[in-house]
N, C-alpha and C positions, 0 to 999 in steps of 0.2 A: 511954718513947722521950726521949732527949735532943732538946733544941732544934735541935741542929747536924743531927743525923738528920732530924728532921722537916723540916729547911730543905732537904737533899737529898732527901728522899721527894719533895718538894713538885714538882720538875723531871718526872719520869714522869707525876704527876698531871696537872700543868698539858698534856703533850704530849697525853695521852690524851683530854681535852677538847676539844684543838684537831682532833685526829684525828678526833672524834664530831662535827665541825663545829660546835662551839660557837665563837660570837664572842671573837676572842682577848681582847678588853676585857673580856666577860664571865668568859672563863675565869681572867684574872689576877685578878678581882676575887673571883671565888668562892676559890681558892687562898690570896689574901691574906687574906680575912675567915677561911675556915676556918683558916689557919694561925696566925693571930693569937689566935682562942678557944681553939685547942689548946694553944698555947706559953704562954699566959698564963693557962691554967685557970680563969679567973675572969669572969664577966660584967661586972663595974664596967669593968675595964680594954678590954675588947672594945666595951662600950659607948662609952665616953670615946672610942676612937680612930676609930669609925664616927662620931662626932658632929664630932670636930676635921677629921679628914682631908679631907672633902668641902670646908669652908671652906676651910682652908689651902691646898687644892691649887688652887683657882679665884678666891683672892682675889689671887693673883700678878699683879702688873700686868703682867709679861713674857708673860704667856699671852694678854693684849689683842692682841697682833702677829698672832696667828693669824688671827681673822676679818678682819682688815684685809687682810692679803694674799690669804685668798680672794676678798674681795669685789673686790680689785682684780683678780684672775686672771678672774672673771666679768665685768666690765665691758670688761676688755681682749678678751675672747672675742665680746662682743656688738658692739663699735665695730669690728669687721672689721680689727683690727691684725694679725691672724695671717694673713689673705688678703694684706694689703700686703705683709708681710714677704715671704711666698713669693713674691709677683709681683716684688718687687724682687730678691731674690735670683736669681730664674729669669731676669729680663731680661739680669744680667750673666754668668750660667753656663749658662744652659741649653742655649746652642749647641754645649756640649762634651760629649764623649763623658762620661758620667755627670754632665753638670752640674747635669742636674735633681735627681738625687738629692743632689748636695753642696747644691743651693738649698734642698731641703728641710730638711738640716742645720743649713744656716744660720738658716734661719727659725726651727725649733725652739730653736735656741740665743738667737734673739732674742726670740722670744715666752716660753722659760722664764724670760729675764731680767725679765719683767713680771708673772709667773704664779706660779712658786715649786713647781709639782706637776708632778711626772713623769708621773701619768697623765693630768691635764688636758690637758698638752702633748701627749702623744702622741694623745687622743682628738681635741684640736680641730685640730692640724695633720694630721692624717688626713682628715678632710673636706674640707681645703682641697685637701691636697697629691697623694692618692691617684688621684682621678680624672685629674689632670693627668699625673701618672707612666705611669697605664695608656693613656693618650691617646697618650702620645708613644713607646709600645713598650717600656715597661720591663716585665718580667716579673712576676707576682704576688708569688713569693717574693722577690725583689730588693725590690719598693716596699715589702711589709708590714715586711720586715727593717730597711731603711733607716728608715722612720718609728717603729718600735719602738726602735730604738737611738737614733734622735734625741730621741724622747720622754724618754729619762733626764736629757737635759740640764738638764730643768727642774727636778730635785732637787738639782743642784749649782752651777750659775750662780747668784750671789746676783740677788734675794732668794729663800730658801729656807725654807721651813716646817720642814723636819726639821733644818737646820742651828741655827735658833731653840731647836726642842726639845732639841738636843744641848747647846747653849749653856747652856740652863736647868738640865739633869741634871748637867753637869760645872762650872758656877757658872764659865763665861767669858764675854768679850766678845763680844757678838754681832757688832759692828761689826768685830771684828778676825778673827772667822770669814769674815764676808762678804768681806772681802778677800783672806784665803787663799786662798778658792775660787775667785778670780776667774781665775788663771793656770791650776790644774788644770783649768777649765771651757773657757777657751780652747783649751787642750792636747787636750781631749776633742774639740770640734768638728774641729779640725784633723786629729785623727787619725783621725776617721770619715770625713773627706774623702780622706785619704790611702787609707784602706780602700777607698773605693767606686773610686777611680782603678786599685786594685791589681785589684778584681775585675772591673771591666768590660774589664779587659785580659786575664784570665784567661776569662772567658765574656762576649766582644763582643756574642752574640746576645741578651744579657738587658737591654740598654738601647739606646734610642735617642736621637736628637738634637732640640733644639727651632731653629727657624729663628733666623739670628741677626738681633737688632734693632737700629736706628740707635740712634746714642749719644743722640740727643735723647730718643728713648722709654727709653733706660736712665736717663738722668736723671730724666725725669718719674717712673718707678717709684721710683726713690730717694728723691725728696721726698715720696712719698707715707708714709714710713716715720717722717718728723720726730715725729708723737707719742709711737713708743715709745723715740727718743734723748732726749727731752725727759724721760720719767716715768723713763727707767732712770738718766739722769743727775742728775736731782733727787734722787730715791728714795736710790742706792746712792752717790753723791758727795756728798750731804748728811749721810748717815749717818757715811762715811768721815772728813768734814772736821768731823764735830762740830757741824753746823750745827743739828741736833736728833736726838732718840734715836732707835733702831731702831723704837720703838713709833710716834711722831710722823710718822717718815718712811712707816712703812706708812698712816697714816691721811691724809699727803698724797700719796702714790700712789694709794689708793682715791679720792681726792676726783679727782685730775688724770684718771685713767682714768675716772671715772663723767663728767666734761665733756667727755671727748673722745667717749664714746658720745653725748652728748647734743647735742653740736653736730654730730655726724657723722649726726644723724637716725635713731640705732639705739636710742635709748633712750625708751621712752613709760613710763606707767604699769604696765602689765600686764608689760612686761620687767624693769621696776625691781623689782618686786612678786616676780617669778621669781627674780630675782638674790639678792634678801634671803632668799628661802626656801631655794635652793641654797647659799648661803654658811652659814644657820643649821644646815641638815643636815650640812654637811660639818664644820661646828664641832662641832656636836653628837656625830658620830663620834669626831673628834679626842679632845676633850674627855673623853669616855666610856673611851676606851682610856688617856689620861692618867691619870683615876682609878683604874682597874683596876691600872694600874701603879704607881701611888702606894701602895696597900694591899698588893700583892704584894711590892714594893721593900722597903716598911714591915716587913713580915713578914720578909724576908731579912735585914734589918739587926738585927732583934731575936733572929733564931737564930746569927748573926755569920758566915752562909756566906761573904759577901764579904771579909770581913777573913781568916776561915781559909784561904780559897783563894789570897788576896794572900800570906800568910805561907808557904804550902807551897810556891807556885811561887818564890818569893825563897829560901827554903831550900834548894832542890833545885840551886842554882847554875848553872841554865839560862842560855843567852847572852841576853841582850833581845832580840836579833833574831830568835832561835828563837822567842821567845814570841809575837812581835809576827806573824811570818809564820804561825804555827798559829791564832793568834785571826783574822787576815784570812782564812785558808782556811776557818774555821768559819762565818764570817759569808757567804762563797762560796757554802757547802752549803746555809745556812739560808736564803740569800735566795732558792733554787729553791722554798722551801716556804712562807715568810712573806712579810706586806708591810713595806714599809721602815720605817714608822712603828713597828709593834709590835715589831721586830727592835731598833730603837735602844731603846726605852723598856725592854725586858726585859732586854737584855743590859749597855746601857752600866754601870748601877750594879752589874754585877757584874764585867766586865772592866776597867773604869777605875780602881778600886782595885788591882789586878794590874799595870796598865800605870803608874801612878803611882809603884809602888814600886821601879820597875828604871831603869836608869841609862843614858840614851842622850846623854849629854853635852850635854843642853839643860836649859833651866829648866822648871820643872811646867806653866808657863803655854803654852812652846812646844811640849811635848809634847803635851799637850791638844787644841792647835789641829792640830798635824801628824796626829795618830791619830784627830781627829775628820774630816779629810778624806779620808784612807785609807779608814776606815769607809764613808763616804758613795760613795765611789767604788766599792768592793766591793758594799756594798748595791744600788748602780745597776746594777751587773754583774747581779746576781741577778734584776732585773727582766726582763733579755731572756735568762736562762740557760734552756735546755729541762730539764727537761719543762712548768715550771710557772711561767715568767716570765710575770707579771700583764701586763706591756705587750704581750707575743706574741698574748696573749688577746684584748686590747681591739682591737688592730689588725686580728688574724685576723678578729673578729667583724664588721668593716666592710667586709671583702671574702671573703665567703662561699666564692666560688669558687676560692680559692687555697687549696691542701691545706696543712695545718700542717706537714708535711714539707718542702715546700719553704721555708717560712718559717723552719724549723729549720736548714737547711743554708745560706742564706744569712747567717743572723744570727751564725754560728759567726765569721765574719770579723771583725763589729765585736765579739764576745766576745775573740777574739784581740788586737785594739786594745787594748781596755781592761787587759787582763792587762799588755800591755808598758808600758802608762802608769802602773798601780800600782806594777810593779817600778821604773821611772825614778823616781818620787816616793818611794818607800819607800829607793831608794839615795841620793836625794839631796834631804834635807828643805829646802834653803834655796830649792828652787823654791817649795814650799808658804809658806815663812815671810818671804820676801822683802818682800812690800807690808806686813807688819804692823809 
């Protein structure tokens, strides 16, 4: 069997392992190691690769940003920032029809800016906002769908762990990717709020209202979120202005949120230990997937599958826009079945050479950044797309009285908002690239 045929055969084997419920990192590691051994047909090359890949993968300085951002998110959760954000948004929007759902989305956007994880944002904000939404007459399906959709903002609004991984895979500037994600992230939050406004007019019995608060109470609630503004401004602003590197910015953000948690009396030795353990667990999970992807992508490079696929697509004369749409549709479907990190690590080394070989009238760097933001948004849609959207299961697990079908029905409105946003960003790349 030729190396190329071996590379193509690895895809159904990988899918079979995933179908058999093998962890995605382990599945990629098995396919990568087994593929390299079969392709080289020599133990020497195989053992040399096994020895060098682990060191070359984890000695990357850029990867040290991941545990820092994860620790930053842990401290942010402990310090009560999520509750302060929701209370501030609730004070200003809660008296409007659908206002508390809009407040939940706004709080998710703010928390996502200091967390960087979609699942963590969804889980944390649901603990704070779900009881309040149910208290003021919001239906279970509408409440869970809103929080599931709002949670996806954590993956897009910088700083984002997935953006860091994408930047490493495509060798792009992390600071520029963070800047490019800012406007699409704001558009996502505004789009969700518009969706809520439409939904409560179509189904007025699905939402209640919060009593209007005096402006003095609103101002007091707004002042309580100053730590979030400081941390976000320092980390993202410092990275964007070149005051420090993204890795240094992540360390500063982790230290800042840790100090906020300490001075808010939320941080003691037991809590600090738990934060370190949670960060280590999350980092270990991500790094194991990165290692598995490193072996599998090394095997694919050895078999020349990405280069052959890129050459075939270029030789067919397909329109670059047609190829882009097909790839995005593929991500949308795959997002219903896999988590976002695994999708990025598995597919970007295959699809990026294809996109890189097409002419969109932009520089390679601009195409890489634009493509990365589009992929991230479509992956984010997969997190709330039935039947296997991961955010849907996390939120619904916290409200067991709400049937999953009710959540599915309401979340389709948010999926529609996401698709409209993807189309806009696809047709007008300048929206994504204007800040870089």
